[in-house]
TORDO-389029 format. One record per residue (C-alpha): y, x, z; residue number from 1. Coordinates in Angstrom, 1 decimal, padded with zeros to 4 digits. Layout:
N
ATOM      Y      X      Z   i
ATOM      Y      X      Z NUM
...
END
This chain:
551
ATOM      Y      X      Z   i
ATOM -000.1 -000.1 -000.1   1
ATOM  003.5  001.3 -000.8   2
ATOM  005.4  002.5  002.2   3
ATOM  008.4  000.6  001.5   4
ATOM  008.7 -002.8  002.7   5
ATOM  007.8 -005.4 -000.3   6
ATOM  008.9 -009.0 -000.9   7
ATOM  008.3 -011.1 -003.8   8
ATOM  011.1 -012.0 -006.3   9
ATOM  011.2 -015.7 -005.7  10
ATOM  010.9 -016.3 -001.9  11
ATOM  014.1 -015.0 -000.4  12
ATOM  016.3 -017.7 -001.7  13
ATOM  014.0 -020.7 -000.7  14
ATOM  012.3 -019.8  002.5  15
ATOM  015.3 -019.5  004.7  16
ATOM  014.3 -022.6  006.8  17
ATOM  012.3 -023.3  009.6  18
ATOM  010.7 -026.7  009.0  19
ATOM  008.7 -029.6  010.3  20
ATOM  007.4 -031.4  007.0  21
ATOM  007.3 -035.0  007.5  22
ATOM  005.4 -037.8  005.8  23
ATOM  006.9 -039.2  002.6  24
ATOM  008.5 -042.5  003.7  25
ATOM  008.4 -045.4  001.2  26
ATOM  011.8 -047.0  000.6  27
ATOM  012.0 -050.7  001.7  28
ATOM  012.6 -053.2 -000.8  29
ATOM  016.2 -053.9  000.6  30
ATOM  017.1 -050.4  001.1  31
ATOM  018.5 -047.7 -001.4  32
ATOM  017.8 -043.9 -001.4  33
ATOM  021.4 -043.4 -000.3  34
ATOM  021.0 -046.0  002.5  35
ATOM  018.1 -044.0  003.8  36
ATOM  019.5 -040.7  003.5  37
ATOM  022.6 -042.1  005.3  38
ATOM  020.6 -043.3  008.3  39
ATOM  018.5 -040.1  008.6  40
ATOM  021.9 -037.9  008.6  41
ATOM  023.3 -040.7  011.0  42
ATOM  020.3 -040.5  013.6  43
ATOM  018.9 -037.0  013.2  44
ATOM  021.5 -034.6  012.1  45
ATOM  022.1 -031.7  014.9  46
ATOM  025.9 -033.0  015.3  47
ATOM  027.3 -036.4  015.3  48
ATOM  028.6 -037.5  011.8  49
ATOM  031.8 -039.5  011.3  50
ATOM  031.1 -043.1  009.5  51
ATOM  034.0 -041.8  007.2  52
ATOM  031.7 -039.1  005.7  53
ATOM  028.5 -041.2  006.0  54
ATOM  030.4 -043.9  004.0  55
ATOM  031.1 -041.6  000.9  56
ATOM  029.7 -043.0 -002.1  57
ATOM  026.9 -040.1 -003.3  58
ATOM  024.4 -038.2 -001.2  59
ATOM  025.8 -035.1 -002.7  60
ATOM  029.4 -035.9 -001.3  61
ATOM  027.9 -036.6  002.2  62
ATOM  026.1 -033.4  002.3  63
ATOM  029.0 -031.3  000.9  64
ATOM  031.2 -032.8  003.8  65
ATOM  028.5 -031.6  006.5  66
ATOM  029.3 -028.0  005.5  67
ATOM  025.9 -026.8  006.1  68
ATOM  024.0 -024.8  003.7  69
ATOM  020.8 -025.5  005.1  70
ATOM  021.0 -029.4  004.7  71
ATOM  019.9 -030.1  000.9  72
ATOM  018.8 -032.9 -001.0  73
ATOM  016.3 -031.6 -003.4  74
ATOM  014.9 -033.0 -006.7  75
ATOM  011.1 -033.4 -006.6  76
ATOM  010.6 -030.1 -008.7  77
ATOM  012.9 -028.2 -006.4  78
ATOM  011.1 -029.6 -003.3  79
ATOM  007.8 -028.5 -004.7  80
ATOM  009.1 -025.1 -005.5  81
ATOM  010.6 -024.8 -002.0  82
ATOM  007.2 -025.7 -000.2  83
ATOM  005.3 -023.6 -002.6  84
ATOM  007.5 -020.3 -001.8  85
ATOM  006.8 -021.0  001.9  86
ATOM  003.1 -020.9  001.1  87
ATOM  003.5 -017.6 -001.0  88
ATOM  003.2 -019.5 -004.3  89
ATOM  006.0 -018.8 -006.9  90
ATOM  006.7 -018.6 -010.6  91
ATOM  008.1 -015.0 -011.5  92
ATOM  006.9 -011.6 -013.0  93
ATOM  004.9 -010.4 -009.9  94
ATOM  007.0 -007.5 -008.3  95
ATOM  007.8 -006.3 -004.9  96
ATOM  011.5 -005.0 -004.6  97
ATOM  014.2 -003.5 -002.7  98
ATOM  017.9 -003.7 -003.6  99
ATOM  019.5 -000.2 -004.6 100
ATOM  023.0  000.5 -006.0 101
ATOM  022.0  000.4 -009.7 102
ATOM  020.1 -003.0 -009.4 103
ATOM  016.4 -003.8 -008.3 104
ATOM  014.0 -001.0 -007.2 105
ATOM  010.6 -002.0 -008.0 106
ATOM  008.6 -001.0 -004.8 107
ATOM  005.0 -002.4 -005.9 108
ATOM  003.3 -004.3 -008.6 109
ATOM  001.2 -007.4 -007.8 110
ATOM -002.3 -007.0 -009.4 111
ATOM -002.9 -009.1 -012.2 112
ATOM  000.8 -009.9 -012.6 113
ATOM  002.9 -010.2 -015.8 114
ATOM  004.7 -007.0 -014.5 115
ATOM  001.5 -005.1 -014.4 116
ATOM  000.4 -006.1 -017.9 117
ATOM  004.0 -005.0 -019.2 118
ATOM  003.6 -001.7 -017.6 119
ATOM  006.3 -001.9 -014.9 120
ATOM  005.6  000.7 -012.2 121
ATOM  006.6  001.3 -008.7 122
ATOM  009.9  003.4 -008.6 123
ATOM  011.4  001.7 -011.7 124
ATOM  014.9  000.3 -011.5 125
ATOM  015.6 -003.0 -013.2 126
ATOM  019.2 -002.6 -014.1 127
ATOM  019.7 -005.8 -016.2 128
ATOM  018.1 -009.1 -016.2 129
ATOM  018.6 -011.7 -018.9 130
ATOM  021.6 -009.9 -020.2 131
ATOM  023.3 -009.7 -016.6 132
ATOM  023.7 -006.3 -014.7 133
ATOM  022.0 -006.4 -011.3 134
ATOM  024.4 -003.7 -009.9 135
ATOM  026.0 -004.6 -006.7 136
ATOM  024.2 -007.9 -006.7 137
ATOM  022.6 -009.2 -003.2 138
ATOM  018.9 -009.8 -003.0 139
ATOM  019.4 -013.5 -003.3 140
ATOM  021.4 -013.1 -006.5 141
ATOM  019.3 -010.6 -008.2 142
ATOM  016.1 -012.4 -007.6 143
ATOM  017.5 -015.6 -009.0 144
ATOM  018.0 -014.1 -012.3 145
ATOM  014.5 -012.4 -012.4 146
ATOM  012.5 -015.5 -011.3 147
ATOM  012.2 -018.6 -013.1 148
ATOM  010.0 -021.4 -014.4 149
ATOM  006.3 -020.6 -015.5 150
ATOM  006.0 -019.8 -019.2 151
ATOM  009.8 -018.7 -019.6 152
ATOM  010.6 -015.2 -020.5 153
ATOM  013.2 -013.0 -019.1 154
ATOM  014.6 -009.8 -020.9 155
ATOM  015.0 -006.7 -018.6 156
ATOM  016.4 -003.2 -019.0 157
ATOM  014.7 -000.7 -016.9 158
ATOM  015.6  002.7 -015.6 159
ATOM  012.5  005.0 -015.2 160
ATOM  013.5  008.6 -014.1 161
ATOM  016.7  009.3 -016.5 162
ATOM  015.5  007.0 -019.3 163
ATOM  016.2  003.2 -020.1 164
ATOM  013.8  001.0 -022.0 165
ATOM  013.9 -002.7 -022.6 166
ATOM  011.0 -005.2 -022.4 167
ATOM  010.3 -009.1 -022.1 168
ATOM  008.1 -010.5 -019.4 169
ATOM  006.9 -014.0 -019.4 170
ATOM  006.9 -015.7 -016.0 171
ATOM  003.8 -017.3 -014.4 172
ATOM  002.8 -018.8 -011.2 173
ATOM  001.5 -016.0 -008.8 174
ATOM  000.1 -016.6 -005.3 175
ATOM  000.1 -013.5 -002.9 176
ATOM -001.1 -013.6  000.9 177
ATOM  001.4 -014.6  003.5 178
ATOM  000.0 -011.7  005.7 179
ATOM -001.5 -008.5  005.0 180
ATOM -002.7 -005.6  007.4 181
ATOM -004.1 -002.0  007.0 182
ATOM -004.6  000.9  009.4 183
ATOM -002.0  003.6  008.8 184
ATOM -002.3  007.3  009.6 185
ATOM -002.2  008.2  013.3 186
ATOM -004.2  004.9  014.4 187
ATOM -001.4  002.6  013.7 188
ATOM -002.2 -001.0  013.1 189
ATOM  000.1 -002.4  010.5 190
ATOM  000.7 -006.0  009.9 191
ATOM  003.2 -007.2  007.2 192
ATOM  004.1 -010.9  007.6 193
ATOM  005.8 -012.1  004.2 194
ATOM  006.4 -015.8  005.2 195
ATOM  005.0 -018.2  008.0 196
ATOM  003.0 -020.3  005.8 197
ATOM  000.3 -022.9  007.0 198
ATOM -002.4 -020.6  007.2 199
ATOM -000.4 -017.5  008.2 200
ATOM -001.6 -018.0  012.1 201
ATOM -005.2 -017.9  011.1 202
ATOM -004.7 -015.0  008.9 203
ATOM -002.8 -013.1  011.5 204
ATOM -005.5 -013.6  014.0 205
ATOM -008.3 -012.5  011.7 206
ATOM -006.3 -009.3  010.6 207
ATOM -005.7 -008.5  014.3 208
ATOM -009.4 -008.8  015.2 209
ATOM -010.2 -006.4  012.2 210
ATOM -007.6 -003.9  013.3 211
ATOM -008.6 -004.1  017.0 212
ATOM -012.1 -003.3  016.1 213
ATOM -010.8  000.2  014.7 214
ATOM -009.2  000.8  018.0 215
ATOM -005.6  001.2  017.1 216
ATOM -003.1  003.5  019.5 217
ATOM -000.2  001.2  018.4 218
ATOM  000.9 -001.8  016.2 219
ATOM  003.6 -002.3  013.6 220
ATOM  004.8 -005.8  012.9 221
ATOM  006.8 -005.8  009.6 222
ATOM  009.3 -009.0  009.5 223
ATOM  011.7 -007.6  006.5 224
ATOM  012.7 -010.1  004.2 225
ATOM  010.7 -012.7  005.9 226
ATOM  012.6 -016.0  005.5 227
ATOM  010.7 -018.2  007.8 228
ATOM  008.6 -021.1  007.5 229
ATOM  006.6 -023.4  009.7 230
ATOM  007.8 -023.4  013.4 231
ATOM  004.0 -024.4  014.3 232
ATOM  003.0 -021.1  013.0 233
ATOM  005.7 -019.0  014.6 234
ATOM  004.1 -020.8  017.9 235
ATOM  000.6 -019.7  017.1 236
ATOM  001.5 -015.8  016.2 237
ATOM  003.7 -015.8  019.3 238
ATOM  000.6 -016.4  021.3 239
ATOM -000.9 -013.1  020.5 240
ATOM  002.3 -011.4  021.9 241
ATOM  003.2 -013.5  024.6 242
ATOM  001.4 -013.1  028.2 243
ATOM  000.2 -016.1  029.9 244
ATOM  000.8 -017.1  033.6 245
ATOM -002.1 -019.3  035.1 246
ATOM -001.4 -021.9  037.8 247
ATOM -003.9 -023.4  040.2 248
ATOM -006.7 -021.8  037.9 249
ATOM -005.5 -023.9  034.9 250
ATOM -004.4 -022.2  031.9 251
ATOM -000.8 -023.1  031.6 252
ATOM  001.6 -021.4  029.5 253
ATOM  005.0 -021.4  031.2 254
ATOM  006.5 -018.8  028.6 255
ATOM  008.5 -020.5  025.9 256
ATOM  008.6 -019.4  022.3 257
ATOM  012.1 -021.2  021.7 258
ATOM  014.3 -023.7  023.3 259
ATOM  016.1 -026.3  020.9 260
ATOM  019.3 -028.4  021.4 261
ATOM  019.3 -031.7  019.4 262
ATOM  020.5 -035.2  019.4 263
ATOM  017.4 -036.2  021.5 264
ATOM  018.4 -033.3  024.1 265
ATOM  016.7 -030.1  025.4 266
ATOM  013.3 -029.4  023.9 267
ATOM  010.8 -026.4  024.5 268
ATOM  008.2 -025.0  022.5 269
ATOM  005.2 -023.1  024.1 270
ATOM  003.2 -020.3  022.2 271
ATOM -000.5 -021.2  021.4 272
ATOM -002.7 -019.7  023.8 273
ATOM -005.3 -016.9  022.4 274
ATOM -007.8 -014.9  024.2 275
ATOM -006.4 -011.9  022.2 276
ATOM -003.3 -010.6  023.4 277
ATOM -001.4 -007.4  021.9 278
ATOM -001.6 -004.9  024.9 279
ATOM -000.8 -001.6  023.0 280
ATOM  002.8 -000.3  022.2 281
ATOM  004.2 -002.5  019.3 282
ATOM  007.2 -001.8  017.1 283
ATOM  008.6 -004.5  015.0 284
ATOM  010.8 -003.9  011.9 285
ATOM  013.6 -006.3  010.9 286
ATOM  016.3 -006.4  008.5 287
ATOM  019.3 -008.9  007.4 288
ATOM  016.8 -011.0  005.5 289
ATOM  014.6 -011.6  008.5 290
ATOM  015.5 -015.2  009.2 291
ATOM  014.5 -018.5  011.0 292
ATOM  011.0 -018.6  012.2 293
ATOM  010.9 -014.7  011.8 294
ATOM  013.7 -014.7  014.3 295
ATOM  011.7 -017.0  016.7 296
ATOM  008.7 -014.6  016.7 297
ATOM  011.1 -011.7  017.2 298
ATOM  013.0 -013.2  020.1 299
ATOM  010.0 -014.1  021.9 300
ATOM  008.4 -010.7  021.5 301
ATOM  011.6 -009.0  022.7 302
ATOM  012.1 -011.4  025.8 303
ATOM  008.3 -011.2  027.0 304
ATOM  006.5 -008.2  025.6 305
ATOM  008.9 -005.5  025.7 306
ATOM  008.5 -004.6  022.1 307
ATOM  010.6 -002.2  020.3 308
ATOM  012.8 -003.2  017.3 309
ATOM  013.6 -000.8  014.3 310
ATOM  015.6 -001.5  011.2 311
ATOM  018.9 -003.7  011.0 312
ATOM  020.3 -006.9  012.4 313
ATOM  018.4 -010.2  011.7 314
ATOM  019.9 -013.0  009.5 315
ATOM  021.1 -015.1  012.3 316
ATOM  019.7 -018.7  011.3 317
ATOM  019.0 -020.2  014.5 318
ATOM  019.0 -023.7  013.3 319
ATOM  016.0 -026.1  012.6 320
ATOM  015.3 -028.4  009.5 321
ATOM  013.1 -031.3  009.2 322
ATOM  012.0 -032.4  005.7 323
ATOM  011.7 -036.1  004.5 324
ATOM  010.4 -037.2  001.0 325
ATOM  011.0 -040.4 -000.6 326
ATOM  009.1 -042.3 -003.0 327
ATOM  009.2 -045.5 -004.8 328
ATOM  005.9 -046.8 -005.8 329
ATOM  004.0 -043.6 -006.9 330
ATOM  007.2 -042.0 -008.0 331
ATOM  008.8 -039.2 -006.0 332
ATOM  012.7 -039.5 -005.7 333
ATOM  013.3 -036.2 -004.0 334
ATOM  013.3 -034.7 -000.5 335
ATOM  016.1 -034.2  002.3 336
ATOM  015.9 -031.1  004.3 337
ATOM  018.2 -031.7  007.3 338
ATOM  019.2 -029.5  010.0 339
ATOM  018.1 -031.5  013.3 340
ATOM  018.6 -028.6  016.1 341
ATOM  019.7 -025.3  017.0 342
ATOM  017.5 -023.0  018.7 343
ATOM  017.6 -019.7  021.2 344
ATOM  015.2 -017.1  022.5 345
ATOM  013.1 -018.1  025.4 346
ATOM  015.4 -016.4  027.6 347
ATOM  018.5 -018.3  026.1 348
ATOM  019.9 -015.4  023.6 349
ATOM  021.8 -017.2  020.9 350
ATOM  020.7 -016.3  017.2 351
ATOM  022.5 -018.7  015.1 352
ATOM  025.2 -016.8  012.9 353
ATOM  024.8 -013.6  015.2 354
ATOM  021.1 -012.6  014.7 355
ATOM  019.0 -010.0  016.7 356
ATOM  020.2 -006.6  016.9 357
ATOM  017.5 -003.6  016.5 358
ATOM  016.9 -001.2  019.4 359
ATOM  017.2  001.5  016.7 360
ATOM  019.5  001.1  013.7 361
ATOM  017.9  002.3  010.6 362
ATOM  019.6  001.2  007.5 363
ATOM  019.8  004.3  005.3 364
ATOM  016.1  005.3  005.1 365
ATOM  012.9  003.6  005.6 366
ATOM  012.3  001.8  009.0 367
ATOM  008.7  001.7  008.6 368
ATOM  008.5  005.6  008.3 369
ATOM  010.8  005.7  011.7 370
ATOM  008.4  003.1  013.4 371
ATOM  005.3  005.6  012.1 372
ATOM  007.4  008.5  013.2 373
ATOM  008.2  007.1  016.6 374
ATOM  004.8  006.6  017.5 375
ATOM  003.4  010.0  016.1 376
ATOM  002.8  011.6  019.5 377
ATOM  002.3  010.7  023.2 378
ATOM  005.0  011.4  025.6 379
ATOM  002.3  012.1  028.2 380
ATOM  000.6  014.9  026.4 381
ATOM  000.1  017.9  028.8 382
ATOM  001.3  020.6  026.4 383
ATOM  004.5  019.3  024.9 384
ATOM  004.8  022.3  022.4 385
ATOM  005.9  021.1  019.1 386
ATOM  007.1  017.7  020.5 387
ATOM  010.8  016.1  020.5 388
ATOM  011.3  013.4  023.1 389
ATOM  013.7  010.5  022.2 390
ATOM  015.1  008.0  024.8 391
ATOM  016.4  004.8  023.2 392
ATOM  017.4  002.0  025.8 393
ATOM  014.6  001.6  028.2 394
ATOM  012.1  003.1  025.7 395
ATOM  010.8  006.7  025.4 396
ATOM  009.2  008.2  022.5 397
ATOM  007.7  011.5  021.6 398
ATOM  007.9  012.7  017.9 399
ATOM  005.5  015.2  016.3 400
ATOM  007.6  017.9  014.7 401
ATOM  005.0  018.8  012.3 402
ATOM  005.1  015.2  011.0 403
ATOM  008.7  015.0  011.0 404
ATOM  009.1  017.9  008.9 405
ATOM  007.0  016.5  006.1 406
ATOM  009.3  015.7  003.0 407
ATOM  008.4  012.1  003.4 408
ATOM  009.6  011.7  007.0 409
ATOM  012.3  014.5  006.9 410
ATOM  015.5  012.1  005.9 411
ATOM  014.5  009.4  008.5 412
ATOM  014.0  011.8  011.4 413
ATOM  017.6  013.1  010.2 414
ATOM  018.9  009.4  010.5 415
ATOM  017.1  009.0  013.9 416
ATOM  018.8  012.3  015.4 417
ATOM  022.0  011.1  014.0 418
ATOM  021.9  007.7  015.7 419
ATOM  020.9  009.2  019.2 420
ATOM  023.3  012.3  019.6 421
ATOM  023.2  014.5  022.7 422
ATOM  021.8  013.4  026.0 423
ATOM  019.0  011.5  024.6 424
ATOM  017.0  014.1  022.8 425
ATOM  014.8  016.7  024.5 426
ATOM  012.6  019.6  023.0 427
ATOM  008.9  020.1  024.4 428
ATOM  007.7  023.2  025.9 429
ATOM  004.2  024.1  027.1 430
ATOM  005.7  023.1  030.8 431
ATOM  007.7  020.2  030.3 432
ATOM  010.9  019.2  028.3 433
ATOM  014.2  020.9  027.9 434
ATOM  017.5  019.4  027.0 435
ATOM  019.1  020.0  023.7 436
ATOM  022.6  020.8  023.5 437
ATOM  025.1  019.6  020.9 438
ATOM  025.0  022.8  018.8 439
ATOM  021.4  022.6  018.6 440
ATOM  021.7  019.1  017.4 441
ATOM  024.3  020.3  014.8 442
ATOM  022.0  023.3  013.7 443
ATOM  019.1  020.7  013.5 444
ATOM  016.5  023.5  012.5 445
ATOM  015.2  023.7  016.2 446
ATOM  014.3  019.9  016.3 447
ATOM  012.2  020.3  013.2 448
ATOM  010.6  023.7  013.6 449
ATOM  010.9  024.2  017.7 450
ATOM  008.4  026.9  017.7 451
ATOM  010.2  029.0  015.1 452
ATOM  012.7  032.0  015.6 453
ATOM  015.9  032.4  013.8 454
ATOM  016.0  035.7  011.8 455
ATOM  019.2  035.5  010.0 456
ATOM  022.2  033.2  008.8 457
ATOM  023.7  033.5  005.6 458
ATOM  027.0  032.2  004.6 459
ATOM  028.8  031.5  001.3 460
ATOM  025.7  032.6 -000.8 461
ATOM  025.9  032.2 -004.6 462
ATOM  023.8  029.2 -006.0 463
ATOM  021.4  031.7 -007.8 464
ATOM  020.9  033.8 -004.6 465
ATOM  017.8  035.8 -004.4 466
ATOM  016.3  036.1 -000.8 467
ATOM  014.8  039.3  000.4 468
ATOM  012.1  038.9  003.3 469
ATOM  011.1  042.0  005.0 470
ATOM  007.8  042.2  007.1 471
ATOM  007.1  044.8  009.8 472
ATOM  003.7  045.5  008.2 473
ATOM  002.0  045.4  004.8 474
ATOM  001.4  041.8  003.8 475
ATOM -001.6  040.1  002.2 476
ATOM -000.1  039.1 -001.2 477
ATOM -002.8  036.3 -001.6 478
ATOM -001.4  034.6  001.5 479
ATOM  002.2  034.3  000.0 480
ATOM  002.7  031.0 -002.0 481
ATOM  004.7  027.9 -002.0 482
ATOM  002.8  026.6  001.2 483
ATOM  003.3  029.5  003.3 484
ATOM  006.9  030.1  002.3 485
ATOM  009.4  027.2  001.5 486
ATOM  013.1  026.8  000.7 487
ATOM  014.1  023.4  002.1 488
ATOM  017.4  021.5  001.4 489
ATOM  018.2  020.6  005.2 490
ATOM  019.9  017.4  004.4 491
ATOM  016.9  015.8  002.4 492
ATOM  013.9  018.0  003.2 493
ATOM  013.3  018.5 -000.7 494
ATOM  011.2  021.6 -001.3 495
ATOM  013.0  024.0 -003.9 496
ATOM  010.4  025.5 -006.4 497
ATOM  010.3  029.3 -006.0 498
ATOM  008.7  032.3 -007.5 499
ATOM  007.9  035.6 -005.6 500
ATOM  008.1  039.1 -006.4 501
ATOM  006.9  042.0 -004.0 502
ATOM  009.1  045.1 -004.1 503
ATOM  006.6  047.0 -002.1 504
ATOM  004.1  046.3  000.3 505
ATOM  006.6  044.9  002.9 506
ATOM  009.4  043.6  000.8 507
ATOM  009.4  040.2 -000.8 508
ATOM  011.8  038.9 -003.2 509
ATOM  012.1  035.1 -003.2 510
ATOM  014.1  033.3 -006.0 511
ATOM  014.8  029.7 -006.8 512
ATOM  013.6  028.6 -010.2 513
ATOM  016.3  028.5 -012.7 514
ATOM  015.9  024.7 -013.0 515
ATOM  016.6  024.0 -009.7 516
ATOM  019.4  026.3 -008.6 517
ATOM  021.1  025.7 -005.0 518
ATOM  023.7  023.0 -004.8 519
ATOM  027.3  024.0 -003.9 520
ATOM  028.1  023.5 -000.3 521
ATOM  024.5  022.9  000.6 522
ATOM  022.5  024.1  003.4 523
ATOM  019.1  025.5  003.0 524
ATOM  016.5  026.9  005.3 525
ATOM  013.9  029.4  004.3 526
ATOM  011.0  029.3  006.2 527
ATOM  008.2  031.8  006.6 528
ATOM  005.2  030.0  008.1 529
ATOM  002.6  031.8  010.4 530
ATOM  000.0  031.4  007.8 531
ATOM  001.3  034.4  006.0 532
ATOM -001.2  037.2  007.0 533
ATOM -001.0  041.1  007.1 534
ATOM -003.7  043.3  005.1 535
ATOM -005.8  043.0  008.2 536
ATOM -005.9  039.2  007.8 537
ATOM -003.7  038.9  011.0 538
ATOM -001.2  035.8  011.1 539
ATOM  002.4  036.2  012.1 540
ATOM  002.7  035.5  015.8 541
ATOM  005.4  032.7  015.0 542
ATOM  007.2  031.0  012.2 543
ATOM  010.5  032.4  011.2 544
ATOM  013.7  030.8  009.6 545
ATOM  016.8  032.1  007.7 546
ATOM  019.7  029.3  007.2 547
ATOM  021.7  029.5  004.2 548
ATOM  025.0  027.9  003.2 549
ATOM  026.0  028.0 -000.4 550
ATOM  029.6  028.5 -001.2 551
END
């Protein structure tokens, strides 16, 4: 599975609602559709509505005056599309995507989809759809241009590496699981909830059982770009996270999932009791498209299970809708989705229009990688060499620096360090933890390679600079390669291709290849890893680093 967060290209616009779906009422002979809608709004809308508004001549005018983006009267086809989107069924080209400055970044392809058949790949950037540029558009705006009715075609212009090409993709109906799970490296159980569909609770429970059988050390639950769904499913999944308190030997759940305020007063909704409760460290990932039922689950987990949250602030949709359909004979006349309540977290935190903030803001890099990095080591390890301890709020994490220094994790680790600053970072030693000062945070290399020693700092070098490394004894030339000696861009973790030339048995010249000359004002670290051996096959006592700044 691609490490980036994935979401399908039609659900974002449609699923930003928390729903009770109600039976389809048949219009009485002496009532009209307008009368029925008026009565529902009069009696069930979250706030009292004046008769002046209710007496407007059309449904559209009444709803417009409510000023509520979540109250909508939908045509039969729109209502079908809406409920289908919650169930993970949509008409589109079959991609997972993120929004980038140029347009839509394809982060994954759904197997058997039109996108796969046309050769789209993860990493492609769709810069234009249907003749409209996608640059600068929101996720909702961009996906609206890519999705469309089954059988219709959309013309795309795609950027791949540095070249652009055009293709036409015919949309069709695609169904994807509402929840998926897998074991990540390091024994992390990962569950990605895409929507709160009718079967998501059952699916989540089955996935949790499968992960538990593999004895994970921690869990990551991904709620990014999950626009919500059915409140009963949020209650169901919360039951795997919220502890229960029994009274008088009866299994009574006195832990709420949400509290709601409506025209009928204050209502509370309990979690569904399950025998299986997540009792390992858990990290939730959210972003500004985590909405509604996702915020219910996140709020309950935050209030009761001390879970940790990474990513960005959630959407802030703390209101609930019910949905009524109308028929005349066997014909559907449409459906009313009506806001009937506002909700808070179990402990009363307001969600509507403010959202839930993360414990650790990660918005420039991938928060899933941040979560995995935070879970990469144990704070309680006896030998803390090679670890960095991070104190974030009431939570403490240990990061394995060997993982943090991998190219994939390098940028997200840098963002974490930038977010924390002095006072909340400690470097591991054999006997415990050592405070890190502001200069060490600024230099940064000791937080990536804490066991290495600094051998030189070069300033104002030329972009085509050649580095000379002098060893204290003759070196085994077979152990010198791009794995044992690296030149790293300190800002991005990019490894610069190198060529090596021995000047004699102890002196080595290291030169960046011509195609990748160093960037002006960039800072680079030349790393000599302990795997370099002398001619007696003895390795270096420790790694060494030379920092260099290009003028």
